[in-house]
C-alpha positions, 0 to 999 in steps of 0.5 A: 495369911498369918498375923506375923506376915501381916505385920511385916507387911505393915506400911508406915502409910497406916500413921495417915489414920491417925493424921486425918483423926487430928484434923477433925479432933482440931476442926471441931476444936476450932468450930467450938471455938469460934461458933460458941459449939458444945464445949469438948467435944472434940476431946472424945475425938482426941482420944480415940485418936490416941488410941489408934496412935497407940495401937498403930505405933505399937505394931509398927515398932514390932515390926521394925525389931522384927523385921527391920531390912522391911524399915530399910526397904520402906524408906528407901521406897520412891512412894513409901519414903514419902509418909514416913515425915506423917509421924512429925506432923502427928507430934506438930498437930497434937502440940495445936490440940493441947495448946487449949488443955496443957501448954507444958504438954502442947511444948514438949510435943512441939519439940518432938515434933520440929526434930522429926521434921528436920530429921525428915526433911534433911534426910529424905531430901539428901536420899532424893538427891541421892538416890538414882532410881527414882523416874518421872513417873514416881513423882505424887502428891505426897511427896509434899509431906516430907519438906512441906510439912514445915509449914505446920511449926508455926501454928503452936510455935509462934504461941510458945515463942520461937517466933524466929524458928518459926518464919526458918520452917515456914520459909523453907516449907513455902519455897519447897512447896512452890518447887514441888507443886510445878515439878509434881503437875509437870509430872500430872501434865505430861507424863502417864495418868498416876496410878489409881491407888495413889490417885487419892494423894491428889487431895494434898495439892490443896493441904499446903497452901491451907496450912500455910495460911494458918501458919501465917496469920499466927506469925503475923496475926495479920489477913493481909493481901498474901494470906489471901492469896493463899487461903484462896489458891488452896481453895481453886485447887479443892474446888479443882479436885472436886470437878474430878470426883468421877474420877474418885468415884472409881476407884476400890478402897486403897489405904491411901484413902485416909490422904481425903481426909487430913486435906480437908480438914487443912482446908475447913481450918482455914475456912474456919479462919478466915471467917474468924478474920472476917465475919462474912457469911459465907465462910460460915456457910463454907465452914459448916459445908467442909466440916460436915463433909470431914465428918462425912469422909471419916465416918465412911473410911473408918468402916471402909478400914476396918472391913479392908483389914477383916478381908485381908486387902492390906497389909500385905506385900506390895511392890 
């Protein structure tokens, strides 16, 4: 398969690699702040993440220029469409990282992330509403990403003084999560099993409440009962998914395996935050365990992805 054809088949979901690396970067940054670890180790991972982001962006922009019809094809695909908002999340996460590095840079990144999040939320919801070919079997947890990612906005938004905008996005993301959570669980229970390629997306189920927990703490500065509900439902869903370990271990490698990374990062950061607010030893130990698990996931996924690229197992034509 020549390089031109591989660029044509380069998927939007490749940006999930950047999302996973950013998740680890922020988890390390917060661990350094809360636990007093050696400072600035996270910056090395940030440099790596930015490099990977640049490379993937250049390849995908090349695809758009050379094969514009492929962009439209992906955007109207019932599964692939849900990965476009990863771009918004990347800028929102970068704005969080840069809060400790450069406030002006963080603010500008946040503006870009918010604009992209609003655009993708409205445009993808419109596609969902109008597109008659979408069926129940197309549903999977990746459908959380387009609109539920709105709960990420307040994490840096409050630091920049945009409180009402942050509440707006938080409200939209939280309510839409409840709606989509019900629909997705109905699909998982009453319809055909999720295809093997999409099974890793089950990890996404525990990311929204974990992110909502972090955002709610930023909005209210309070670990109140509702904040605890958000954290503990995320923790329960994490435990539920891990009880299905046998199902995940039998899977061959897909690019969707990167769905293991960012949700794990989200619950890791949430656990570090709840430890910071409570001081309970249990949460400190759990933070270390989750951070160790997250690091192992990333260390495992990087060579797997490189090998798959070398063996031409990804960037191939798909349904």
